[in-house]
C-alpha atoms as a printed R data frame, in Angstrom:
    type eleno elety resid chain resno       x      y       z
1   ATOM     1    CA   UNK     A     1 103.581 55.552 171.559
2   ATOM     2    CA   UNK     A     2 105.342 58.136 170.748
3   ATOM     3    CA   UNK     A     3 105.385 61.292 173.288
4   ATOM     4    CA   UNK     A     4 102.388 63.799 172.938
5   ATOM     5    CA   UNK     A     5 105.057 66.005 173.110
6   ATOM     6    CA   UNK     A     6 108.861 66.561 173.908
7   ATOM     7    CA   UNK     A     7 110.391 70.198 173.289
8   ATOM     8    CA   UNK     A     8 112.895 71.161 175.638
9   ATOM     9    CA   UNK     A     9 111.994 68.513 178.874
10  ATOM    10    CA   UNK     A    10 111.977 64.695 179.080
11  ATOM    11    CA   UNK     A    11 108.811 64.650 177.915
12  ATOM    12    CA   UNK     A    12 105.346 64.306 179.214
13  ATOM    13    CA   UNK     A    13 104.868 60.343 178.042
14  ATOM    14    CA   UNK     A    14 107.989 59.880 179.679
15  ATOM    15    CA   UNK     A    15 107.476 61.270 182.789
16  ATOM    16    CA   UNK     A    16 103.878 59.530 183.074
17  ATOM    17    CA   UNK     A    17 105.959 56.319 182.300
18  ATOM    18    CA   UNK     A    18 102.424 54.665 180.752
19  ATOM    19    CA   UNK     A    19 100.336 53.331 177.721
20  ATOM    20    CA   UNK     A    20  97.341 54.532 178.810
21  ATOM    21    CA   UNK     A    21  95.109 56.504 181.960
22  ATOM    22    CA   UNK     A    22  91.307 55.724 182.990
23  ATOM    23    CA   UNK     A    23  88.818 58.151 183.701
24  ATOM    24    CA   UNK     A    24  86.587 57.890 186.908
25  ATOM    25    CA   UNK     A    25  84.037 55.213 184.972
26  ATOM    26    CA   UNK     A    26  86.895 53.131 184.009
27  ATOM    27    CA   UNK     A    27  87.206 54.514 180.195
28  ATOM    28    CA   UNK     A    28  90.659 54.302 178.518
29  ATOM    29    CA   UNK     A    29  91.854 58.260 178.511
30  ATOM    30    CA   UNK     A    30  94.536 58.703 175.465
31  ATOM    31    CA   UNK     A    31  97.643 60.990 176.686
32  ATOM    32    CA   UNK     A    32  97.465 62.966 173.704
33  ATOM    33    CA   UNK     A    33  93.705 64.689 175.502
34  ATOM    34    CA   UNK     A    34  96.400 65.999 177.841
35  ATOM    35    CA   UNK     A    35  98.753 67.727 174.981
36  ATOM    36    CA   UNK     A    36  99.574 70.902 175.454
37  ATOM    37    CA   UNK     A    37  98.286 71.153 179.139
38  ATOM    38    CA   UNK     A    38  99.465 72.044 182.601
39  ATOM    39    CA   UNK     A    39  99.708 68.992 184.296
40  ATOM    40    CA   UNK     A    40  99.198 68.153 188.153
41  ATOM    41    CA   UNK     A    41 100.333 64.933 189.668
42  ATOM    42    CA   UNK     A    42  97.904 64.297 192.327
43  ATOM    43    CA   UNK     A    43  99.436 61.913 194.778
44  ATOM    44    CA   UNK     A    44  96.828 60.875 197.107
45  ATOM    45    CA   UNK     A    45  94.610 58.120 199.217
46  ATOM    46    CA   UNK     A    46  91.045 57.388 200.148
47  ATOM    47    CA   UNK     A    47  92.691 55.976 203.703
48  ATOM    48    CA   UNK     A    48  94.336 59.387 204.781
49  ATOM    49    CA   UNK     A    49  91.946 62.077 206.170
50  ATOM    50    CA   UNK     A    50  94.027 65.067 204.762
51  ATOM    51    CA   UNK     A    51  93.225 63.323 201.156
52  ATOM    52    CA   UNK     A    52  89.664 63.025 201.647
53  ATOM    53    CA   UNK     A    53  88.829 67.202 203.299
54  ATOM    54    CA   UNK     A    54  92.053 68.375 199.923
55  ATOM    55    CA   UNK     A    55  90.019 66.592 197.334
56  ATOM    56    CA   UNK     A    56  86.884 68.697 196.851
57  ATOM    57    CA   UNK     A    57  89.072 71.295 197.756
58  ATOM    58    CA   UNK     A    58  90.943 70.578 194.388
59  ATOM    59    CA   UNK     A    59  87.562 69.371 192.662
60  ATOM    60    CA   UNK     A    60  86.020 72.820 192.596
61  ATOM    61    CA   UNK     A    61  89.032 74.638 191.691
62  ATOM    62    CA   UNK     A    62  89.640 72.017 188.645
63  ATOM    63    CA   UNK     A    63  85.933 72.570 187.382
64  ATOM    64    CA   UNK     A    64  86.372 76.312 187.846
65  ATOM    65    CA   UNK     A    65  89.645 75.945 185.658
66  ATOM    66    CA   UNK     A    66  87.428 74.125 183.115
67  ATOM    67    CA   UNK     A    67  84.800 76.588 183.334
68  ATOM    68    CA   UNK     A    68  87.495 79.451 182.113
69  ATOM    69    CA   UNK     A    69  89.059 77.717 179.306
70  ATOM    70    CA   UNK     A    70  92.225 76.879 181.245
71  ATOM    71    CA   UNK     A    71  95.212 74.074 179.783
72  ATOM    72    CA   UNK     A    72  94.849 72.459 182.893
73  ATOM    73    CA   UNK     A    73  94.589 68.727 183.788
74  ATOM    74    CA   UNK     A    74  95.000 66.594 186.205
75  ATOM    75    CA   UNK     A    75  96.443 62.677 186.924
76  ATOM    76    CA   UNK     A    76  95.720 60.924 189.750
77  ATOM    77    CA   UNK     A    77  98.422 58.794 191.392
78  ATOM    78    CA   UNK     A    78  97.040 56.675 193.626
79  ATOM    79    CA   UNK     A    79  98.435 55.389 197.074
80  ATOM    80    CA   UNK     A    80  94.918 53.683 197.915
81  ATOM    81    CA   UNK     A    81  95.689 49.779 199.524
82  ATOM    82    CA   UNK     A    82  93.342 47.749 197.260
83  ATOM    83    CA   UNK     A    83  91.542 48.189 194.131
84  ATOM    84    CA   UNK     A    84  88.232 48.475 195.958
85  ATOM    85    CA   UNK     A    85  89.719 51.501 197.656
86  ATOM    86    CA   UNK     A    86  91.135 52.922 194.463
87  ATOM    87    CA   UNK     A    87  88.055 53.219 192.208
88  ATOM    88    CA   UNK     A    88  86.126 54.618 195.133
89  ATOM    89    CA   UNK     A    89  88.305 57.542 195.774
90  ATOM    90    CA   UNK     A    90  88.796 57.659 192.345
91  ATOM    91    CA   UNK     A    91  85.220 57.667 191.079
92  ATOM    92    CA   UNK     A    92  84.712 60.946 193.346
93  ATOM    93    CA   UNK     A    93  87.160 62.764 190.914
94  ATOM    94    CA   UNK     A    94  86.450 64.468 187.582
95  ATOM    95    CA   UNK     A    95  89.992 63.807 186.662
96  ATOM    96    CA   UNK     A    96  91.622 60.541 184.805
97  ATOM    97    CA   UNK     A    97  94.306 58.475 187.101
98  ATOM    98    CA   UNK     A    98  97.149 56.476 186.543
99  ATOM    99    CA   UNK     A    99  95.999 52.435 186.550
100 ATOM   100    CA   UNK     A   100  95.933 50.833 189.724
101 ATOM   101    CA   UNK     A   101  97.502 47.954 188.228
102 ATOM   102    CA   UNK     A   102  99.974 50.343 186.678
103 ATOM   103    CA   UNK     A   103 102.319 49.530 189.830
104 ATOM   104    CA   UNK     A   104 105.390 50.613 188.349
105 ATOM   105    CA   UNK     A   105 104.304 53.603 186.547
106 ATOM   106    CA   UNK     A   106 102.897 54.786 190.077
107 ATOM   107    CA   UNK     A   107 105.874 53.546 192.123
108 ATOM   108    CA   UNK     A   108 108.616 55.638 189.149
109 ATOM   109    CA   UNK     A   109 106.003 59.002 189.784
110 ATOM   110    CA   UNK     A   110 106.401 58.793 193.362
111 ATOM   111    CA   UNK     A   111 109.648 58.152 193.090
112 ATOM   112    CA   UNK     A   112 111.312 60.396 190.850
113 ATOM   113    CA   UNK     A   113 109.607 63.451 192.871
114 ATOM   114    CA   UNK     A   114 110.720 61.704 195.603
115 ATOM   115    CA   UNK     A   115 106.882 61.993 197.606
116 ATOM   116    CA   UNK     A   116 107.131 61.839 201.558
117 ATOM   117    CA   UNK     A   117 103.878 62.758 201.897
118 ATOM   118    CA   UNK     A   118  99.588 62.938 200.766
119 ATOM   119    CA   UNK     A   119  98.131 64.432 199.599
120 ATOM   120    CA   UNK     A   120 100.591 65.716 197.027
121 ATOM   121    CA   UNK     A   121 100.124 67.905 194.439
122 ATOM   122    CA   UNK     A   122 103.313 67.772 191.904
123 ATOM   123    CA   UNK     A   123 102.499 70.713 188.403
124 ATOM   124    CA   UNK     A   124 104.377 69.559 185.243
125 ATOM   125    CA   UNK     A   125 104.459 71.813 182.104
126 ATOM   126    CA   UNK     A   126 103.722 69.971 179.122
127 ATOM   127    CA   UNK     A   127 107.181 69.297 177.819
128 ATOM   128    CA   UNK     A   128 107.444 67.295 181.054
129 ATOM   129    CA   UNK     A   129 109.040 69.998 183.257
130 ATOM   130    CA   UNK     A   130 108.573 70.246 186.932
131 ATOM   131    CA   UNK     A   131 106.779 73.823 187.755
132 ATOM   132    CA   UNK     A   132 106.012 73.146 191.345
133 ATOM   133    CA   UNK     A   133 106.239 70.627 194.062
134 ATOM   134    CA   UNK     A   134 104.043 72.771 196.673
135 ATOM   135    CA   UNK     A   135 100.863 72.661 194.837
136 ATOM   136    CA   UNK     A   136  98.665 71.576 197.658
137 ATOM   137    CA   UNK     A   137  99.521 74.405 199.504
138 ATOM   138    CA   UNK     A   138  98.976 76.785 196.234
139 ATOM   139    CA   UNK     A   139  95.621 75.555 196.041
140 ATOM   140    CA   UNK     A   140  94.913 75.786 199.529
141 ATOM   141    CA   UNK     A   141  96.120 79.574 199.514
142 ATOM   142    CA   UNK     A   142  95.047 80.851 196.327
143 ATOM   143    CA   UNK     A   143  92.604 78.612 194.657
144 ATOM   144    CA   UNK     A   144  91.894 79.124 191.048
145 ATOM   145    CA   UNK     A   145  94.272 82.163 191.143
146 ATOM   146    CA   UNK     A   146  97.323 79.698 191.584
147 ATOM   147    CA   UNK     A   147  97.300 78.792 187.605
148 ATOM   148    CA   UNK     A   148  99.578 78.282 185.153
149 ATOM   149    CA   UNK     A   149 101.671 78.460 188.648
150 ATOM   150    CA   UNK     A   150 104.890 79.824 187.194
151 ATOM   151    CA   UNK     A   151 107.473 81.497 188.774
152 ATOM   152    CA   UNK     A   152 105.813 84.974 187.143
153 ATOM   153    CA   UNK     A   153 102.672 83.995 188.734
154 ATOM   154    CA   UNK     A   154 103.749 83.639 192.362
155 ATOM   155    CA   UNK     A   155 105.590 86.536 192.323
156 ATOM   156    CA   UNK     A   156 102.626 88.753 190.815
157 ATOM   157    CA   UNK     A   157 100.251 87.024 194.103
158 ATOM   158    CA   UNK     A   158 102.738 87.295 196.848
159 ATOM   159    CA   UNK     A   159 103.576 91.487 195.238
160 ATOM   160    CA   UNK     A   160  99.242 91.166 195.804
161 ATOM   161    CA   UNK     A   161  99.430 89.988 199.172
162 ATOM   162    CA   UNK     A   162 102.061 91.996 200.314
163 ATOM   163    CA   UNK     A   163 100.637 95.114 199.056
164 ATOM   164    CA   UNK     A   164  97.405 93.647 201.198
165 ATOM   165    CA   UNK     A   165  98.944 92.854 204.321
166 ATOM   166    CA   UNK     A   166 100.682 96.758 204.158
167 ATOM   167    CA   UNK     A   167  97.376 98.435 204.542
168 ATOM   168    CA   UNK     A   168  95.865 95.563 206.567
169 ATOM   169    CA   UNK     A   169  93.266 96.910 209.328
170 ATOM   170    CA   UNK     A   170  91.089 95.101 212.123
171 ATOM   171    CA   UNK     A   171  88.184 96.394 210.298
172 ATOM   172    CA   UNK     A   172  88.666 95.227 206.820
173 ATOM   173    CA   UNK     A   173  89.532 91.682 207.753
174 ATOM   174    CA   UNK     A   174  86.534 90.922 209.995
175 ATOM   175    CA   UNK     A   175  84.060 93.572 208.047
176 ATOM   176    CA   UNK     A   176  83.548 90.282 204.969
177 ATOM   177    CA   UNK     A   177  80.459 91.225 203.283
178 ATOM   178    CA   UNK     A   178  79.465 94.534 204.302
179 ATOM   179    CA   UNK     A   179  79.236 93.236 207.972
180 ATOM   180    CA   UNK     A   180  80.495 96.074 210.558
181 ATOM   181    CA   UNK     A   181  79.309 93.856 213.624
182 ATOM   182    CA   UNK     A   182  80.755 90.378 215.650
183 ATOM   183    CA   UNK     A   183  78.859 88.701 218.185
184 ATOM   184    CA   UNK     A   184  78.889 88.270 221.578
185 ATOM   185    CA   UNK     A   185  76.909 85.011 221.911
186 ATOM   186    CA   UNK     A   186  73.523 86.887 222.006
187 ATOM   187    CA   UNK     A   187  74.382 90.354 221.103
188 ATOM   188    CA   UNK     A   188  76.372 92.298 218.488
189 ATOM   189    CA   UNK     A   189  78.929 93.664 219.066
190 ATOM   190    CA   UNK     A   190  80.534 96.968 217.031
191 ATOM   191    CA   UNK     A   191  84.064 96.309 215.276
192 ATOM   192    CA   UNK     A   192  84.735 99.306 216.002
193 ATOM   193    CA   UNK     A   193  85.004 98.474 219.733
194 ATOM   194    CA   UNK     A   194  88.351 96.288 219.082
195 ATOM   195    CA   UNK     A   195  90.357 99.104 217.460
196 ATOM   196    CA   UNK     A   196  92.757 99.455 219.410
197 ATOM   197    CA   UNK     A   197  93.208 96.198 221.089
198 ATOM   198    CA   UNK     A   198  95.555 93.078 220.375
199 ATOM   199    CA   UNK     A   199  93.301 90.441 218.840
200 ATOM   200    CA   UNK     A   200  93.355 86.814 218.717
201 ATOM   201    CA   UNK     A   201  91.918 85.285 215.317
202 ATOM   202    CA   UNK     A   202  91.248 82.096 216.458
203 ATOM   203    CA   UNK     A   203  90.566 79.789 213.674
204 ATOM   204    CA   UNK     A   204  89.085 76.313 214.790
205 ATOM   205    CA   UNK     A   205  86.074 73.774 214.667
206 ATOM   206    CA   UNK     A   206  84.180 71.440 216.311
207 ATOM   207    CA   UNK     A   207  85.243 67.543 215.492
208 ATOM   208    CA   UNK     A   208  88.404 68.371 215.913
209 ATOM   209    CA   UNK     A   209  90.141 67.135 219.457
210 ATOM   210    CA   UNK     A   210  93.361 69.019 218.957
211 ATOM   211    CA   UNK     A   211  90.851 72.043 218.714
212 ATOM   212    CA   UNK     A   212  89.141 71.076 221.662
213 ATOM   213    CA   UNK     A   213  91.824 70.837 224.051
214 ATOM   214    CA   UNK     A   214  93.216 74.057 223.294
215 ATOM   215    CA   UNK     A   215  90.224 75.678 223.657
216 ATOM   216    CA   UNK     A   216  90.325 74.850 227.193
217 ATOM   217    CA   UNK     A   217  93.298 76.259 227.800
218 ATOM   218    CA   UNK     A   218  92.867 79.340 225.960
219 ATOM   219    CA   UNK     A   219  89.535 79.796 227.600
220 ATOM   220    CA   UNK     A   220  91.556 79.783 230.692
221 ATOM   221    CA   UNK     A   221  94.269 82.488 229.853
222 ATOM   222    CA   UNK     A   222  91.494 84.999 228.317
223 ATOM   223    CA   UNK     A   223  90.129 84.867 231.491
224 ATOM   224    CA   UNK     A   224  93.330 85.143 232.982
225 ATOM   225    CA   UNK     A   225  93.737 88.542 231.377
226 ATOM   226    CA   UNK     A   226  90.447 89.679 231.156
227 ATOM   227    CA   UNK     A   227  90.607 89.685 235.283
228 ATOM   228    CA   UNK     A   228  93.814 91.711 234.689
229 ATOM   229    CA   UNK     A   229  91.787 93.878 232.699
230 ATOM   230    CA   UNK     A   230  94.488 93.562 229.587
231 ATOM   231    CA   UNK     A   231  93.647 95.004 226.100
232 ATOM   232    CA   UNK     A   232  93.207 91.919 224.397
233 ATOM   233    CA   UNK     A   233  90.076 89.862 222.549
234 ATOM   234    CA   UNK     A   234  89.656 86.741 220.441
235 ATOM   235    CA   UNK     A   235  87.421 86.487 217.982
236 ATOM   236    CA   UNK     A   236  85.878 82.625 216.274
237 ATOM   237    CA   UNK     A   237  86.952 82.148 212.852
238 ATOM   238    CA   UNK     A   238  84.344 79.000 212.779
239 ATOM   239    CA   UNK     A   239  86.130 76.358 209.834
240 ATOM   240    CA   UNK     A   240  82.790 74.278 210.587
241 ATOM   241    CA   UNK     A   241  81.065 72.069 207.705
242 ATOM   242    CA   UNK     A   242  77.677 73.490 208.774
243 ATOM   243    CA   UNK     A   243  76.130 75.902 210.958
244 ATOM   244    CA   UNK     A   244  75.016 73.613 213.801
245 ATOM   245    CA   UNK     A   245  78.900 72.454 214.506
246 ATOM   246    CA   UNK     A   246  79.583 76.116 214.585
247 ATOM   247    CA   UNK     A   247  76.830 76.404 216.957
248 ATOM   248    CA   UNK     A   248  78.023 73.829 218.876
249 ATOM   249    CA   UNK     A   249  81.566 74.993 219.190
250 ATOM   250    CA   UNK     A   250  80.843 78.462 219.921
251 ATOM   251    CA   UNK     A   251  78.838 77.465 222.895
252 ATOM   252    CA   UNK     A   252  81.742 76.416 224.963
253 ATOM   253    CA   UNK     A   253  84.057 79.905 224.408
254 ATOM   254    CA   UNK     A   254  84.092 82.717 226.206
255 ATOM   255    CA   UNK     A   255  85.205 85.276 223.300
256 ATOM   256    CA   UNK     A   256  83.265 87.227 220.189
257 ATOM   257    CA   UNK     A   257  82.709 84.925 217.212
258 ATOM   258    CA   UNK     A   258  82.454 86.311 213.525
259 ATOM   259    CA   UNK     A   259  78.808 85.102 211.930
260 ATOM   260    CA   UNK     A   260  78.757 81.858 210.539
261 ATOM   261    CA   UNK     A   261  79.873 82.241 207.104
262 ATOM   262    CA   UNK     A   262  81.756 79.432 205.307
263 ATOM   263    CA   UNK     A   263  83.247 81.356 202.594
264 ATOM   264    CA   UNK     A   264  83.927 84.357 204.183
265 ATOM   265    CA   UNK     A   265  85.974 81.659 206.872
266 ATOM   266    CA   UNK     A   266  87.910 80.155 204.612
267 ATOM   267    CA   UNK     A   267  89.119 83.113 202.603
268 ATOM   268    CA   UNK     A   268  90.654 84.620 205.943
269 ATOM   269    CA   UNK     A   269  91.914 81.027 206.213
270 ATOM   270    CA   UNK     A   270  93.825 81.602 203.093
271 ATOM   271    CA   UNK     A   271  95.018 85.593 203.750
272 ATOM   272    CA   UNK     A   272  96.647 84.131 206.329
273 ATOM   273    CA   UNK     A   273  98.089 80.893 204.634
274 ATOM   274    CA   UNK     A   274  96.357 78.503 208.176
275 ATOM   275    CA   UNK     A   275  97.536 75.479 207.041
276 ATOM   276    CA   UNK     A   276  95.721 73.697 210.501
277 ATOM   277    CA   UNK     A   277  93.675 73.442 213.030
278 ATOM   278    CA   UNK     A   278  93.277 75.051 215.684
279 ATOM   279    CA   UNK     A   279  95.119 78.289 214.892
280 ATOM   280    CA   UNK     A   280  95.631 81.470 216.420
281 ATOM   281    CA   UNK     A   281  96.789 84.910 214.767
282 ATOM   282    CA   UNK     A   282  97.488 87.678 216.488
283 ATOM   283    CA   UNK     A   283  96.526 90.766 215.427
284 ATOM   284    CA   UNK     A   284  98.099 94.455 217.207
285 ATOM   285    CA   UNK     A   285  96.291 97.545 218.255
286 ATOM   286    CA   UNK     A   286  97.549 99.238 214.758
287 ATOM   287    CA   UNK     A   287  95.542 96.374 212.815
288 ATOM   288    CA   UNK     A   288  98.915 94.893 211.481
289 ATOM   289    CA   UNK     A   289  99.644 91.058 211.732
290 ATOM   290    CA   UNK     A   290 102.150 90.099 214.961
291 ATOM   291    CA   UNK     A   291 102.325 86.633 214.737
292 ATOM   292    CA   UNK     A   292 100.367 83.609 212.732
293 ATOM   293    CA   UNK     A   293 102.304 81.495 215.816
294 ATOM   294    CA   UNK     A   294 100.006 82.710 218.681
295 ATOM   295    CA   UNK     A   295  98.817 79.135 219.330
296 ATOM   296    CA   UNK     A   296 102.641 77.880 219.645
297 ATOM   297    CA   UNK     A   297 103.498 80.558 221.635
298 ATOM   298    CA   UNK     A   298 100.486 80.031 224.285
299 ATOM   299    CA   UNK     A   299 101.626 75.941 224.686
300 ATOM   300    CA   UNK     A   300 105.086 77.437 225.447
301 ATOM   301    CA   UNK     A   301 104.528 80.817 227.943
302 ATOM   302    CA   UNK     A   302 100.405 81.307 228.266
303 ATOM   303    CA   UNK     A   303  99.298 84.604 229.410
304 ATOM   304    CA   UNK     A   304 102.822 86.033 229.989
305 ATOM   305    CA   UNK     A   305 102.843 86.047 225.831
306 ATOM   306    CA   UNK     A   306 100.808 88.675 225.817
307 ATOM   307    CA   UNK     A   307 101.034 91.188 223.767
308 ATOM   308    CA   UNK     A   308 102.751 88.488 222.173
309 ATOM   309    CA   UNK     A   309 105.693 90.976 220.222
310 ATOM   310    CA   UNK     A   310 109.151 90.316 219.655
311 ATOM   311    CA   UNK     A   311 109.724 92.160 222.582
312 ATOM   312    CA   UNK     A   312 107.815 90.200 224.260
313 ATOM   313    CA   UNK     A   313 108.723 86.789 223.196
314 ATOM   314    CA   UNK     A   314 112.543 87.867 223.339
315 ATOM   315    CA   UNK     A   315 112.779 88.404 226.490
316 ATOM   316    CA   UNK     A   316 110.341 85.195 227.635
317 ATOM   317    CA   UNK     A   317 113.049 83.211 225.102
318 ATOM   318    CA   UNK     A   318 116.386 84.904 227.437
319 ATOM   319    CA   UNK     A   319 114.524 83.785 230.734
320 ATOM   320    CA   UNK     A   320 113.575 80.438 229.096
321 ATOM   321    CA   UNK     A   321 117.494 80.577 228.183
322 ATOM   322    CA   UNK     A   322 118.675 81.116 231.891
323 ATOM   323    CA   UNK     A   323 116.270 78.234 233.207
324 ATOM   324    CA   UNK     A   324 117.266 76.065 231.128
325 ATOM   325    CA   UNK     A   325 120.298 76.037 232.969
326 ATOM   326    CA   UNK     A   326 119.111 74.321 235.656
327 ATOM   327    CA   UNK     A   327 117.708 71.396 233.455
328 ATOM   328    CA   UNK     A   328 119.137 68.114 233.899
329 ATOM   329    CA   UNK     A   329 121.117 67.538 230.469
330 ATOM   330    CA   UNK     A   330 119.687 64.194 229.979
331 ATOM   331    CA   UNK     A   331 116.305 62.567 231.382
332 ATOM   332    CA   UNK     A   332 114.585 59.276 231.797
333 ATOM   333    CA   UNK     A   333 111.086 59.787 231.129
334 ATOM   334    CA   UNK     A   334 108.749 57.061 232.259
335 ATOM   335    CA   UNK     A   335 106.862 57.288 228.536
336 ATOM   336    CA   UNK     A   336 109.674 56.374 226.321
337 ATOM   337    CA   UNK     A   337 112.632 53.493 226.671
338 ATOM   338    CA   UNK     A   338 115.279 55.941 225.328
339 ATOM   339    CA   UNK     A   339 117.745 58.543 227.335
340 ATOM   340    CA   UNK     A   340 116.219 62.010 226.595
341 ATOM   341    CA   UNK     A   341 118.695 64.865 225.793
342 ATOM   342    CA   UNK     A   342 118.639 68.299 226.818
343 ATOM   343    CA   UNK     A   343 118.636 70.517 224.096
344 ATOM   344    CA   UNK     A   344 117.741 74.322 221.942
345 ATOM   345    CA   UNK     A   345 116.447 75.366 218.884
346 ATOM   346    CA   UNK     A   346 120.095 75.967 217.985
347 ATOM   347    CA   UNK     A   347 120.385 72.130 218.403
348 ATOM   348    CA   UNK     A   348 117.303 70.029 217.363
349 ATOM   349    CA   UNK     A   349 115.117 71.677 219.134
350 ATOM   350    CA   UNK     A   350 111.968 72.855 217.447
351 ATOM   351    CA   UNK     A   351 109.416 73.727 215.871
352 ATOM   352    CA   UNK     A   352 107.888 70.061 217.277
353 ATOM   353    CA   UNK     A   353 104.908 68.212 218.799
354 ATOM   354    CA   UNK     A   354 105.281 66.957 222.395
355 ATOM   355    CA   UNK     A   355 105.374 63.335 222.285
356 ATOM   356    CA   UNK     A   356 103.700 64.069 226.166
357 ATOM   357    CA   UNK     A   357 100.687 66.557 225.869
358 ATOM   358    CA   UNK     A   358 100.197 67.130 221.989
359 ATOM   359    CA   UNK     A   359 101.056 70.213 221.681
360 ATOM   360    CA   UNK     A   360 103.328 72.416 219.448
361 ATOM   361    CA   UNK     A   361 106.925 73.237 221.001
362 ATOM   362    CA   UNK     A   362 109.661 75.283 220.118
363 ATOM   363    CA   UNK     A   363 112.916 75.937 221.256
364 ATOM   364    CA   UNK     A   364 114.347 73.935 224.392
365 ATOM   365    CA   UNK     A   365 113.486 70.113 224.811
366 ATOM   366    CA   UNK     A   366 114.106 66.751 225.766
367 ATOM   367    CA   UNK     A   367 114.474 65.241 223.159
368 ATOM   368    CA   UNK     A   368 115.668 61.158 221.652
369 ATOM   369    CA   UNK     A   369 118.601 62.051 219.367
370 ATOM   370    CA   UNK     A   370 117.891 58.123 218.437
371 ATOM   371    CA   UNK     A   371 113.873 58.199 217.045
372 ATOM   372    CA   UNK     A   372 113.114 62.159 217.606
373 ATOM   373    CA   UNK     A   373 110.753 61.670 220.735
374 ATOM   374    CA   UNK     A   374 110.421 65.401 222.053
375 ATOM   375    CA   UNK     A   375 109.063 66.936 225.092
376 ATOM   376    CA   UNK     A   376 108.463 70.577 226.076
377 ATOM   377    CA   UNK     A   377 111.016 70.956 229.552
378 ATOM   378    CA   UNK     A   378 107.379 71.168 231.273
379 ATOM   379    CA   UNK     A   379 106.207 68.080 230.656
380 ATOM   380    CA   UNK     A   380 109.494 66.294 231.892
381 ATOM   381    CA   UNK     A   381 109.434 67.691 235.311
382 ATOM   382    CA   UNK     A   382 109.751 65.403 238.321
383 ATOM   383    CA   UNK     A   383 111.222 63.015 235.892
384 ATOM   384    CA   UNK     A   384 115.110 61.182 237.071
385 ATOM   385    CA   UNK     A   385 117.790 63.690 235.447
386 ATOM   386    CA   UNK     A   386 121.114 64.162 235.573
387 ATOM   387    CA   UNK     A   387 121.623 67.769 236.300
388 ATOM   388    CA   UNK     A   388 124.172 69.953 233.631
389 ATOM   389    CA   UNK     A   389 127.509 71.064 235.140
390 ATOM   390    CA   UNK     A   390 126.971 75.040 234.980
């Protein structure tokens, strides 16, 4: 079969390296139906929860682009473990797939585009030329606006975002759909009462073990800061799938919340490019974003992170650098069989997930240079170690 189009690229048919695609119902799809279109190669599997979560998002964007008449198609490249799993997962998608039996083509695409994790959405043009490798991130961030994924379109979107962030105020962020209040469990609080304070936007959800764990820590720090009369407030932004989950989740929180509105919450998450939860975005007294790394800073510095400014974090980092001089240069940790070495941010210390407490870390750490096991300095306290010379 001739390639649908060759142009100056390697040719779409050459890239796909298959003679036929399959529809979700199992019918054959002629590759000529893809001619002239921008293609998204969707690498995914039913056994991974991130793929299950992203597929409905991609499906929504796909349908919208089809309704708009956009020349866009998606091809599913399965990483499922067996044919039955492939068929079940593909039945949830409206686009064609590489046949599961065509292992050579699936492997060839995985190797060609160096797929190291799923879900992954590789964008190629009608000539088979690579446009983007970060399609998942772009869909999550921009939805339909990302099409046709060209560098010119990305520059336009980024310029638009920069303009929005430059004019950002707390009122604009929280006054979605015309509302002028947040809630404090049973009463409403005017957004105007938060202006001039440092505000944390807390993206979280009920059925999320890391969220449950971090919420407990954050609540303790929040209460400590309140006792000190610091000008700090937190607003819960729900990522729950339904209002029942939202109400359960919020019942365990001592701070404010946005009323349940999944679409508005998703829009706010896209605005701040929230890639995972829990996430804590810090807004300064002037209404501008101070940092998107609130969760990490809380884990590292607890309430000392407040007000999360560059000057405060620099001061704390200098203090950590000084304290690190008193830590052992190597460590025997009970949870790991290898010797751990003291490393700084410049020598491989972050960002990372602490293998002891499961929370984020950045900068100083104890690390196994052989297998990547890594823990916070504080999580290594009490273990046997050899002191460094100072």
